[in-house]
VMD Tcl script that draws the C-alpha trace (Angstrom):
set ca {
  {128.18 69.39 84.28}
  {126.12 68.55 87.34}
  {123.00 70.55 86.38}
  {121.27 72.27 83.50}
  {120.37 75.15 85.83}
  {121.38 76.43 89.25}
  {119.15 78.92 91.13}
  {120.89 81.34 93.51}
  {118.50 82.24 96.31}
  {118.24 83.61 99.84}
  {114.50 83.54 100.64}
  {113.24 79.93 100.34}
  {109.54 80.80 100.64}
  {109.73 83.16 97.66}
  {111.25 80.41 95.51}
  {108.79 77.61 96.23}
  {106.51 78.34 93.23}
  {109.54 78.43 90.90}
  {111.00 75.21 92.32}
  {107.62 73.48 91.96}
  {107.34 74.58 88.33}
  {110.88 73.35 87.59}
  {110.07 69.98 89.16}
  {106.83 69.65 87.18}
  {108.84 70.13 84.01}
  {111.59 67.71 85.14}
  {114.31 70.33 84.79}
  {117.66 69.11 86.09}
  {118.35 71.98 88.51}
  {120.36 72.69 91.64}
  {120.23 75.44 94.22}
  {122.80 77.63 95.96}
  {121.63 79.02 99.31}
  {123.25 82.44 99.70}
  {122.51 82.68 103.44}
  {125.62 80.63 104.10}
  {127.94 79.25 101.48}
  {131.37 79.11 99.91}
  {132.74 78.84 96.39}
  {136.07 78.30 94.69}
  {136.57 80.89 91.92}
  {139.01 78.53 90.16}
  {136.43 75.75 89.80}
  {134.54 75.38 86.55}
  {130.81 76.28 86.79}
  {128.45 73.45 87.74}
  {125.84 74.46 85.17}
  {125.53 76.20 81.82}
  {122.93 78.61 83.19}
  {122.54 80.25 86.59}
  {119.47 82.22 87.69}
  {120.15 84.92 90.27}
  {117.22 85.34 92.68}
  {119.09 87.23 95.41}
  {117.28 90.16 97.03}
  {118.70 93.47 98.30}
  {116.40 93.16 101.33}
  {118.28 90.11 102.65}
  {119.75 92.20 105.46}
  {116.33 92.84 107.05}
  {116.03 89.07 107.50}
  {119.40 88.84 109.24}
  {121.13 87.67 106.05}
  {123.45 90.62 105.52}
  {126.19 88.38 104.09}
  {124.00 87.03 101.28}
  {124.31 90.03 98.94}
  {128.12 90.36 98.89}
  {128.43 86.59 98.46}
  {125.96 86.68 95.57}
  {127.74 89.51 93.78}
  {131.16 87.92 94.16}
  {129.91 84.50 93.05}
  {128.10 85.93 90.01}
  {131.17 87.83 88.85}
  {133.31 84.70 89.17}
  {130.75 82.61 87.28}
  {130.60 85.15 84.47}
  {134.38 85.16 84.16}
  {134.28 81.35 84.12}
  {132.01 81.39 81.07}
  {128.65 80.64 82.67}
  {125.47 82.34 81.54}
  {124.08 84.16 84.61}
  {120.52 85.45 84.26}
  {120.10 88.74 86.11}
  {123.88 88.85 86.32}
  {126.31 91.28 87.89}
  {125.20 94.35 85.92}
  {121.51 93.77 86.65}
  {122.12 92.94 90.31}
  {124.42 95.94 90.84}
  {121.69 98.16 89.40}
  {119.11 96.75 91.79}
  {121.45 97.39 94.74}
  {121.74 101.12 94.03}
  {118.85 103.61 94.03}
  {121.20 106.35 92.86}
  {122.41 104.26 89.90}
  {118.80 103.61 88.96}
  {118.15 107.36 88.98}
  {121.28 107.96 86.89}
  {120.15 105.37 84.34}
  {116.72 106.99 84.08}
  {118.37 110.38 83.59}
  {120.61 108.90 80.87}
  {117.55 107.46 79.08}
  {115.51 110.68 79.56}
  {112.86 108.82 81.57}
  {111.00 110.95 84.16}
  {111.99 110.05 87.71}
  {112.09 111.62 91.19}
  {114.88 113.99 92.15}
  {117.34 111.85 94.15}
  {120.30 112.61 96.41}
  {122.69 109.93 97.74}
  {124.60 110.75 100.91}
  {126.67 109.38 103.77}
  {126.58 112.56 105.88}
  {123.46 114.43 107.03}
  {125.02 117.91 106.90}
  {126.24 117.31 103.36}
  {122.78 116.09 102.37}
  {121.02 119.14 103.78}
  {123.51 121.45 102.09}
  {122.79 119.90 98.67}
  {119.14 118.86 98.82}
  {117.18 121.13 96.50}
  {114.01 119.11 96.49}
  {110.83 119.85 98.41}
  {109.76 118.58 101.78}
  {107.95 116.10 101.85}
  {110.79 113.76 100.88}
  {111.32 110.03 101.12}
  {114.31 108.60 102.96}
  {115.38 105.28 101.43}
  {118.35 102.96 101.83}
  {120.64 103.04 98.82}
  {120.39 99.23 98.91}
  {116.64 99.08 99.17}
  {114.19 96.23 98.88}
  {110.65 95.39 100.02}
  {110.08 98.95 101.20}
  {112.41 98.39 104.16}
  {113.50 101.39 106.25}
  {111.63 103.97 104.19}
  {110.31 107.11 105.86}
  {108.27 110.06 104.64}
  {109.86 113.21 106.10}
  {108.24 116.63 106.33}
  {111.30 118.73 107.18}
  {115.08 118.80 107.44}
  {114.73 118.63 111.23}
  {112.88 115.33 110.93}
  {115.79 113.89 108.95}
  {118.31 115.03 111.57}
  {116.26 113.61 114.45}
  {115.51 110.31 112.71}
  {119.14 109.51 111.93}
  {120.24 110.65 115.37}
  {117.74 108.32 117.04}
  {118.04 105.46 114.53}
  {121.71 105.05 113.54}
  {120.86 101.50 112.43}
  {119.15 103.00 109.38}
  {122.59 103.52 107.83}
  {122.94 99.75 107.46}
  {123.81 97.75 105.46}
  {126.11 99.92 103.32}
  {126.11 103.28 105.17}
  {124.63 105.09 102.19}
  {121.14 106.61 102.09}
  {119.06 108.50 99.56}
  {116.60 111.37 99.74}
  {114.00 111.20 97.02}
  {111.32 113.58 95.88}
  {107.87 112.49 97.06}
  {104.90 112.39 94.69}
  {101.51 112.03 96.36}
  {99.04 109.87 94.45}
  {95.32 109.32 95.05}
  {94.95 106.37 97.44}
  {92.55 104.60 95.08}
  {95.02 104.89 92.20}
  {98.20 103.56 93.78}
  {101.18 102.72 91.62}
  {101.78 100.44 88.64}
  {104.24 97.57 88.51}
  {105.15 95.98 85.21}
  {106.83 92.58 85.09}
  {109.13 91.75 82.17}
  {110.48 88.41 81.03}
  {113.10 88.15 78.31}
  {112.67 91.83 77.46}
  {108.91 91.63 76.89}
  {106.01 92.62 79.13}
  {104.68 89.62 81.05}
  {101.89 91.53 82.82}
  {101.14 94.80 84.58}
  {99.28 95.32 87.83}
  {97.97 98.26 89.78}
  {99.05 98.20 93.43}
  {96.99 99.98 96.11}
  {99.19 100.38 99.17}
  {96.86 101.77 101.87}
  {99.88 103.52 103.40}
  {102.38 100.66 103.22}
  {105.82 101.00 101.65}
  {106.11 97.22 101.39}
  {104.65 96.46 97.97}
  {106.38 93.10 97.60}
  {104.18 91.04 95.25}
  {105.06 87.74 96.94}
  {102.01 86.03 98.38}
  {104.13 85.26 101.45}
  {104.55 88.98 102.16}
  {101.21 90.26 100.90}
  {98.77 87.31 100.79}
  {95.28 87.45 99.35}
  {93.95 86.27 102.71}
  {95.46 85.57 106.11}
  {98.49 87.02 107.84}
  {101.61 88.32 106.20}
  {104.84 86.54 107.10}
  {107.01 89.37 105.82}
  {109.94 90.55 107.91}
  {109.58 94.21 106.91}
  {107.16 95.54 109.56}
  {108.09 99.24 109.26}
  {104.69 100.38 108.00}
  {101.39 98.91 109.13}
  {98.77 99.70 106.47}
  {95.18 100.29 107.47}
  {94.18 97.53 105.03}
  {96.06 94.80 103.16}
  {97.93 95.86 100.04}
  {95.83 95.22 96.94}
  {97.11 93.89 93.60}
  {94.89 94.22 90.53}
  {95.50 93.14 86.92}
  {96.10 96.19 84.74}
  {95.61 95.30 81.07}
  {95.23 98.98 80.12}
  {98.86 99.85 80.90}
  {99.87 102.66 78.48}
  {102.12 101.74 75.57}
  {104.45 104.61 76.56}
  {104.96 103.05 79.99}
  {105.71 99.64 78.48}
  {108.21 101.21 76.08}
  {109.99 103.04 78.93}
  {110.06 99.80 80.92}
  {111.57 97.90 77.99}
  {114.31 100.51 77.65}
  {115.19 100.24 81.34}
  {115.18 96.45 81.23}
  {117.45 96.42 78.17}
  {119.88 99.05 79.46}
  {120.10 97.34 82.86}
  {120.55 93.91 81.26}
  {117.71 92.40 83.28}
  {116.49 89.03 82.06}
  {113.57 89.04 84.51}
  {112.54 92.22 86.27}
  {109.91 94.59 87.56}
  {109.59 98.31 86.82}
  {107.44 100.56 89.01}
  {105.98 103.94 88.18}
  {103.36 106.33 89.50}
  {101.00 108.76 87.83}
  {101.68 112.31 89.02}
  {98.86 114.81 89.47}
  {99.95 116.59 86.27}
  {99.52 113.37 84.31}
  {103.20 112.48 83.95}
  {104.35 108.91 84.42}
  {107.20 109.01 86.97}
  {109.41 105.91 87.18}
  {111.07 105.22 90.51}
  {112.12 101.58 91.00}
  {113.90 98.81 89.10}
  {113.63 95.30 90.54}
  {115.85 92.50 89.30}
  {114.39 90.04 91.81}
  {110.78 89.78 90.67}
  {108.38 87.97 92.97}
  {105.69 87.05 90.49}
  {102.11 86.86 91.67}
  {100.25 83.78 90.49}
  {96.69 85.22 90.70}
  {97.68 88.15 88.47}
  {99.12 85.84 85.84}
  {96.00 83.67 86.05}
  {93.84 86.75 85.45}
  {95.69 87.12 82.15}
  {95.23 83.42 81.38}
  {98.58 81.86 82.31}
  {100.78 80.67 85.16}
  {103.67 83.17 85.39}
  {106.07 80.59 86.80}
  {105.44 78.27 83.86}
  {106.34 81.18 81.60}
  {109.57 81.64 83.55}
  {110.41 77.96 83.15}
  {109.75 78.25 79.40}
  {112.26 81.12 79.32}
  {114.81 79.22 81.42}
  {114.59 76.15 79.18}
  {115.16 78.34 76.13}
  {118.25 79.81 77.79}
  {119.54 76.32 78.62}
  {119.00 75.17 75.04}
  {120.88 78.20 73.70}
  {123.85 77.77 76.06}
  {127.12 76.51 74.54}
  {127.36 72.73 74.74}
  {123.71 72.32 75.65}
  {123.27 69.52 73.13}
  {125.27 67.31 75.50}
  {122.96 68.01 78.44}
  {120.19 65.65 79.50}
  {116.73 66.84 80.52}
}
mol new
graphics top color blue
foreach p $ca { graphics top sphere $p radius 0.5 }
foreach p [lrange $ca 0 end-1] q [lrange $ca 1 end] { graphics top cylinder $p $q radius 0.2 }
display resetview
C-alpha cells in the first residue's frame, strides 16, 4: 500500500497542527482533499487506515460538494476493507441534528426538544415547544445559519426573506432554547478512542460559532472564520474545565460509543434547574492546543499516538514501514 494513513480533509488550515504532528513522528501519510476529487470504488484502498476530518460546515466555505464526496468515498472504503476512523456511521450522525436528538432519546440522555421539517406550515402545526426557539440547519456545523426566534411569525418572515437558509439539504430543525448565564457558557468535552481527552468551558458572548479551532476563534488577533452570522461583543473564550462532572463524562462516553466516533466532541449546557442538557455531537473535532497544554499535553500528539495504534492493529500492518 502507498501509505500507512490517509487523512480526508476539506479545511487545510484546521489540519495544519495534525499534519505537523504526523510529520514530526515520521508517519507515512497521504491526504485526500475533498474540495475537488475523484475515486474509483473498484480500486483497492491506498492505506490500511483512513482518518475522516470532513466537516458539515463545508458548504459555508463554498465547498458544498465535499460532504457527499466524503460520505460516498468512506462507504466505498469500508466495503473495500479499509479501517475508516470516524467512518460512515459517525459522519452520518454528525450530518443530522435530528438523528443526534433521536440517539439521545434512545439513550435516555436529556436533550432539547427538536423538530425537523422541510415545510414551514407543517413545522408550525407540529411545534409544541416554547418560543424562544433556535432555528438550525439539519446539516449544521460551526454555528452556521443559526437564529434565535421569539415567535412563529419570525420563523415565517425569516424563511420568506432568506430562502438560502434551506441549503444545503433543504431540511431545517427547530430546537428548544435554554438560556444560560453568560459567565457560565457551555461545556465541550473532547474524546479520543472512547476516553475523555479534556473538557473546556466555552463562554460565547452571544456567538453561535463555538468552533475551537484557533483559526476561527484565536487567542489574539482576527478570526479567519467564514461563518460571520453572529458578531459577539467579545471574542469567544475557552477555559480548561478539570471539574467536569463524572455524570457528564459518562453520558459523553455513551454517545461516543453508540455513534461509533473514534474522535469527537460532545457539548452540553447547564439548565437553570441544574440539569445537564446535551445538544451537539461533533465527529470533526478541532482540538485546541492551549487547552491540552493546560492539562499538560499536546492534544495532537495524543491523536498521533492513537492513529499509530490503529495502524499497528490494522490487518497486515506488520508489512508496513514507518
